[in-house]
PDB file of N, CA, C and O in Angstrom:
ATOM      1  N   MET A   1       5.973   3.122   4.724  1.00  0.00           N
ATOM      2  CA  MET A   1       4.760   2.696   5.474  1.00  0.00           C
ATOM      3  C   MET A   1       4.832   3.283   6.897  1.00  0.00           C
ATOM      4  O   MET A   1       3.815   3.362   7.587  1.00  0.00           O
ATOM      5  N   ARG A   2       6.079   3.707   7.349  1.00  0.00           N
ATOM      6  CA  ARG A   2       6.063   4.186   8.655  1.00  0.00           C
ATOM      7  C   ARG A   2       5.935   5.655   8.640  1.00  0.00           C
ATOM      8  O   ARG A   2       6.760   6.324   8.018  1.00  0.00           O
ATOM      9  N   PRO A   3       4.887   6.246   9.328  1.00  0.00           N
ATOM     10  CA  PRO A   3       4.597   7.757   9.417  1.00  0.00           C
ATOM     11  C   PRO A   3       5.657   8.433  10.177  1.00  0.00           C
ATOM     12  O   PRO A   3       5.521   8.623  11.385  1.00  0.00           O
ATOM     13  N   GLY A   4       6.771   8.830   9.497  1.00  0.00           N
ATOM     14  CA  GLY A   4       7.799   9.620  10.256  1.00  0.00           C
ATOM     15  C   GLY A   4       8.209  10.773   9.483  1.00  0.00           C
ATOM     16  O   GLY A   4       7.595  11.067   8.458  1.00  0.00           O
ATOM     17  N   PRO A   5       9.289  11.511   9.928  1.00  0.00           N
ATOM     18  CA  PRO A   5       9.743  12.715   9.247  1.00  0.00           C
ATOM     19  C   PRO A   5      10.381  12.385   7.838  1.00  0.00           C
ATOM     20  O   PRO A   5      10.680  13.298   7.069  1.00  0.00           O
ATOM     21  N   ASP A   6      10.571  11.118   7.534  1.00  0.00           N
ATOM     22  CA  ASP A   6      11.277  10.664   6.302  1.00  0.00           C
ATOM     23  C   ASP A   6      10.152  10.763   5.141  1.00  0.00           C
ATOM     24  O   ASP A   6      10.512  10.883   3.970  1.00  0.00           O
ATOM     25  N   SER A   7       8.816  10.711   5.485  1.00  0.00           N
ATOM     26  CA  SER A   7       7.768  10.671   4.524  1.00  0.00           C
ATOM     27  C   SER A   7       6.721  11.713   4.803  1.00  0.00           C
ATOM     28  O   SER A   7       5.641  11.316   5.239  1.00  0.00           O
ATOM     29  N   PRO A   8       6.912  13.031   4.598  1.00  0.00           N
ATOM     30  CA  PRO A   8       5.955  14.021   4.860  1.00  0.00           C
ATOM     31  C   PRO A   8       4.802  13.869   3.850  1.00  0.00           C
ATOM     32  O   PRO A   8       4.943  13.225   2.810  1.00  0.00           O
ATOM     33  N   PRO A   9       3.613  14.510   4.208  1.00  0.00           N
ATOM     34  CA  PRO A   9       2.417  14.397   3.298  1.00  0.00           C
ATOM     35  C   PRO A   9       2.687  14.961   1.982  1.00  0.00           C
ATOM     36  O   PRO A   9       2.137  14.496   0.984  1.00  0.00           O
ATOM     37  N   ALA A  10       3.607  16.062   1.915  1.00  0.00           N
ATOM     38  CA  ALA A  10       3.932  16.651   0.643  1.00  0.00           C
ATOM     39  C   ALA A  10       5.420  16.684   0.400  1.00  0.00           C
ATOM     40  O   ALA A  10       6.143  17.664   0.577  1.00  0.00           O
ATOM     41  N   SER A  11       5.811  15.428  -0.051  1.00  0.00           N
ATOM     42  CA  SER A  11       7.308  15.203  -0.270  1.00  0.00           C
ATOM     43  C   SER A  11       7.707  15.558  -1.665  1.00  0.00           C
ATOM     44  O   SER A  11       7.160  14.945  -2.582  1.00  0.00           O
ATOM     45  N   PRO A  12       8.636  16.520  -1.945  1.00  0.00           N
ATOM     46  CA  PRO A  12       9.006  16.880  -3.301  1.00  0.00           C
ATOM     47  C   PRO A  12       9.917  15.743  -3.911  1.00  0.00           C
ATOM     48  O   PRO A  12      10.150  15.736  -5.119  1.00  0.00           O
ATOM     49  N   ARG A  13      10.425  14.796  -3.072  1.00  0.00           N
ATOM     50  CA  ARG A  13      11.244  13.742  -3.648  1.00  0.00           C
ATOM     51  C   ARG A  13      10.386  12.596  -4.163  1.00  0.00           C
ATOM     52  O   ARG A  13      10.770  11.851  -5.065  1.00  0.00           O
ATOM     53  N   LYS A  14       9.199  12.484  -3.548  1.00  0.00           N
ATOM     54  CA  LYS A  14       8.359  11.306  -3.976  1.00  0.00           C
ATOM     55  C   LYS A  14       7.053  11.828  -4.313  1.00  0.00           C
ATOM     56  O   LYS A  14       6.147  11.932  -3.487  1.00  0.00           O
ATOM     57  N   PRO A  15       6.944  12.214  -5.747  1.00  0.00           N
ATOM     58  CA  PRO A  15       5.730  12.713  -6.279  1.00  0.00           C
ATOM     59  C   PRO A  15       4.569  11.691  -6.544  1.00  0.00           C
ATOM     60  O   PRO A  15       3.417  12.020  -6.826  1.00  0.00           O
ATOM     61  N   HIS A  16       4.997  10.505  -6.425  1.00  0.00           N
ATOM     62  CA  HIS A  16       4.052   9.300  -6.630  1.00  0.00           C
ATOM     63  C   HIS A  16       3.849   8.547  -5.292  1.00  0.00           C
ATOM     64  O   HIS A  16       3.701   7.325  -5.298  1.00  0.00           O
ATOM     65  N   GLY A  17       3.841   9.261  -4.152  1.00  0.00           N
ATOM     66  CA  GLY A  17       3.707   8.548  -2.893  1.00  0.00           C
ATOM     67  C   GLY A  17       2.249   8.039  -2.773  1.00  0.00           C
ATOM     68  O   GLY A  17       2.000   6.892  -2.402  1.00  0.00           O
ATOM     69  N   LYS A  18       1.325   8.916  -3.094  1.00  0.00           N
ATOM     70  CA  LYS A  18      -0.159   8.418  -2.949  1.00  0.00           C
ATOM     71  C   LYS A  18      -0.356   7.263  -3.927  1.00  0.00           C
ATOM     72  O   LYS A  18      -0.933   6.250  -3.531  1.00  0.00           O
ATOM     73  N   GLN A  19       0.108   7.360  -5.237  1.00  0.00           N
ATOM     74  CA  GLN A  19      -0.082   6.334  -6.175  1.00  0.00           C
ATOM     75  C   GLN A  19       0.460   4.949  -5.545  1.00  0.00           C
ATOM     76  O   GLN A  19      -0.220   3.924  -5.516  1.00  0.00           O
ATOM     77  N   ALA A  20       1.755   5.054  -5.053  1.00  0.00           N
ATOM     78  CA  ALA A  20       2.401   3.905  -4.456  1.00  0.00           C
ATOM     79  C   ALA A  20       1.635   3.312  -3.427  1.00  0.00           C
ATOM     80  O   ALA A  20       1.460   2.093  -3.399  1.00  0.00           O
ATOM     81  N   CYS A  21       1.119   4.150  -2.500  1.00  0.00           N
ATOM     82  CA  CYS A  21       0.309   3.661  -1.329  1.00  0.00           C
ATOM     83  C   CYS A  21      -0.962   2.937  -1.946  1.00  0.00           C
ATOM     84  O   CYS A  21      -1.315   1.828  -1.546  1.00  0.00           O
ATOM     85  N   ILE A  22      -1.603   3.607  -2.908  1.00  0.00           N
ATOM     86  CA  ILE A  22      -2.766   2.889  -3.494  1.00  0.00           C
ATOM     87  C   ILE A  22      -2.424   1.453  -4.173  1.00  0.00           C
ATOM     88  O   ILE A  22      -3.155   0.471  -4.044  1.00  0.00           O
ATOM     89  N   ILE A  23      -1.256   1.466  -4.889  1.00  0.00           N
ATOM     90  CA  ILE A  23      -0.804   0.235  -5.387  1.00  0.00           C
ATOM     91  C   ILE A  23      -0.614  -0.806  -4.369  1.00  0.00           C
ATOM     92  O   ILE A  23      -1.047  -1.948  -4.525  1.00  0.00           O
ATOM     93  N   SER A  24       0.069  -0.400  -3.268  1.00  0.00           N
ATOM     94  CA  SER A  24       0.372  -1.377  -2.129  1.00  0.00           C
ATOM     95  C   SER A  24      -0.981  -1.886  -1.529  1.00  0.00           C
ATOM     96  O   SER A  24      -1.202  -3.067  -1.261  1.00  0.00           O
ATOM     97  N   LEU A  25      -1.816  -0.902  -1.358  1.00  0.00           N
ATOM     98  CA  LEU A  25      -3.128  -1.277  -0.771  1.00  0.00           C
ATOM     99  C   LEU A  25      -3.776  -2.332  -1.628  1.00  0.00           C
ATOM    100  O   LEU A  25      -4.175  -3.381  -1.121  1.00  0.00           O
ATOM    101  N   ARG A  26      -3.901  -2.053  -3.048  1.00  0.00           N
ATOM    102  CA  ARG A  26      -4.492  -2.946  -3.959  1.00  0.00           C
ATOM    103  C   ARG A  26      -3.781  -4.418  -3.935  1.00  0.00           C
ATOM    104  O   ARG A  26      -4.422  -5.468  -3.962  1.00  0.00           O
ATOM    105  N   LEU A  27      -2.395  -4.332  -3.882  1.00  0.00           N
ATOM    106  CA  LEU A  27      -1.688  -5.532  -3.886  1.00  0.00           C
ATOM    107  C   LEU A  27      -2.034  -6.374  -2.593  1.00  0.00           C
ATOM    108  O   LEU A  27      -2.195  -7.589  -2.703  1.00  0.00           O
ATOM    109  N   SER A  28      -2.148  -5.748  -1.377  1.00  0.00           N
ATOM    110  CA  SER A  28      -2.483  -6.281  -0.135  1.00  0.00           C
ATOM    111  C   SER A  28      -3.792  -6.917  -0.248  1.00  0.00           C
ATOM    112  O   SER A  28      -4.023  -8.048   0.180  1.00  0.00           O
ATOM    113  N   TYR A  29      -4.752  -6.073  -0.909  1.00  0.00           N
ATOM    114  CA  TYR A  29      -6.120  -6.494  -0.899  1.00  0.00           C
ATOM    115  C   TYR A  29      -6.271  -7.889  -1.843  1.00  0.00           C
ATOM    116  O   TYR A  29      -6.950  -8.860  -1.509  1.00  0.00           O
ATOM    117  N   SER A  30      -5.571  -7.790  -2.969  1.00  0.00           N
ATOM    118  CA  SER A  30      -5.505  -8.969  -3.854  1.00  0.00           C
ATOM    119  C   SER A  30      -4.920 -10.191  -3.156  1.00  0.00           C
ATOM    120  O   SER A  30      -5.456 -11.297  -3.234  1.00  0.00           O
ATOM    121  N   LEU A  31      -3.816  -9.958  -2.478  1.00  0.00           N
ATOM    122  CA  LEU A  31      -3.285 -11.051  -1.702  1.00  0.00           C
ATOM    123  C   LEU A  31      -4.217 -11.723  -0.683  1.00  0.00           C
ATOM    124  O   LEU A  31      -4.279 -12.936  -0.479  1.00  0.00           O
ATOM    125  N   ARG A  32      -4.970 -10.717  -0.040  1.00  0.00           N
ATOM    126  CA  ARG A  32      -5.831 -11.260   0.990  1.00  0.00           C
ATOM    127  C   ARG A  32      -7.115 -11.978   0.303  1.00  0.00           C
ATOM    128  O   ARG A  32      -7.621 -12.968   0.833  1.00  0.00           O
ATOM    129  N   THR A  33      -7.537 -11.511  -0.721  1.00  0.00           N
ATOM    130  CA  THR A  33      -8.614 -12.183  -1.398  1.00  0.00           C
ATOM    131  C   THR A  33      -8.122 -13.516  -2.054  1.00  0.00           C
ATOM    132  O   THR A  33      -8.862 -14.495  -2.145  1.00  0.00           O
ATOM    133  N   ARG A  34      -6.925 -13.499  -2.471  1.00  0.00           N
ATOM    134  CA  ARG A  34      -6.436 -14.698  -2.948  1.00  0.00           C
ATOM    135  C   ARG A  34      -6.262 -15.895  -1.945  1.00  0.00           C
ATOM    136  O   ARG A  34      -6.487 -17.065  -2.256  1.00  0.00           O
ATOM    137  N   ARG A  35      -5.806 -15.444  -0.612  1.00  0.00           N
ATOM    138  CA  ARG A  35      -5.641 -16.240   0.374  1.00  0.00           C
ATOM    139  C   ARG A  35      -7.042 -16.711   0.877  1.00  0.00           C
ATOM    140  O   ARG A  35      -7.207 -17.860   1.287  1.00  0.00           O
ATOM    141  N   VAL A  36      -7.914 -15.907   0.838  1.00  0.00           N
ATOM    142  CA  VAL A  36      -9.300 -16.459   1.190  1.00  0.00           C
ATOM    143  C   VAL A  36      -9.870 -17.395   0.243  1.00  0.00           C
ATOM    144  O   VAL A  36     -10.586 -18.322   0.621  1.00  0.00           O
ATOM    145  N   ARG A  37      -9.579 -17.191  -0.983  1.00  0.00           N
ATOM    146  CA  ARG A  37      -9.992 -18.174  -2.089  1.00  0.00           C
ATOM    147  C   ARG A  37      -9.296 -19.557  -1.909  1.00  0.00           C
ATOM    148  O   ARG A  37      -9.904 -20.621  -2.031  1.00  0.00           O
ATOM    149  N   LEU A  38      -7.936 -19.453  -1.602  1.00  0.00           N
ATOM    150  CA  LEU A  38      -7.150 -20.788  -1.575  1.00  0.00           C
ATOM    151  C   LEU A  38      -7.527 -21.379  -0.224  1.00  0.00           C
ATOM    152  O   LEU A  38      -7.615 -22.605  -0.150  1.00  0.00           O
ATOM    153  N   PHE A  39      -7.765 -20.608   0.886  1.00  0.00           N
ATOM    154  CA  PHE A  39      -8.094 -21.307   2.201  1.00  0.00           C
ATOM    155  C   PHE A  39      -9.341 -20.613   2.678  1.00  0.00           C
ATOM    156  O   PHE A  39      -9.292 -19.639   3.429  1.00  0.00           O
ATOM    157  N   PRO A  40     -10.631 -21.214   2.157  1.00  0.00           N
ATOM    158  CA  PRO A  40     -11.941 -20.769   2.652  1.00  0.00           C
ATOM    159  C   PRO A  40     -12.154 -21.176   4.036  1.00  0.00           C
ATOM    160  O   PRO A  40     -11.675 -22.218   4.483  1.00  0.00           O
ATOM    161  N   LYS A  41     -12.861 -20.375   4.716  1.00  0.00           N
ATOM    162  CA  LYS A  41     -13.285 -20.708   6.050  1.00  0.00           C
ATOM    163  C   LYS A  41     -14.177 -21.906   6.176  1.00  0.00           C
ATOM    164  O   LYS A  41     -14.584 -22.259   7.282  1.00  0.00           O
TER     165      LYS A  41
END
């Protein structure tokens, strides 16, 4: 998650970096929607 030299945009060690980022974004979005459903304003 931290944009440093450890995770360059084209890392040969992590071919699924973009996919993992998308999955994490979807997880965070689902958690947010679930939280909103559980605790409506």
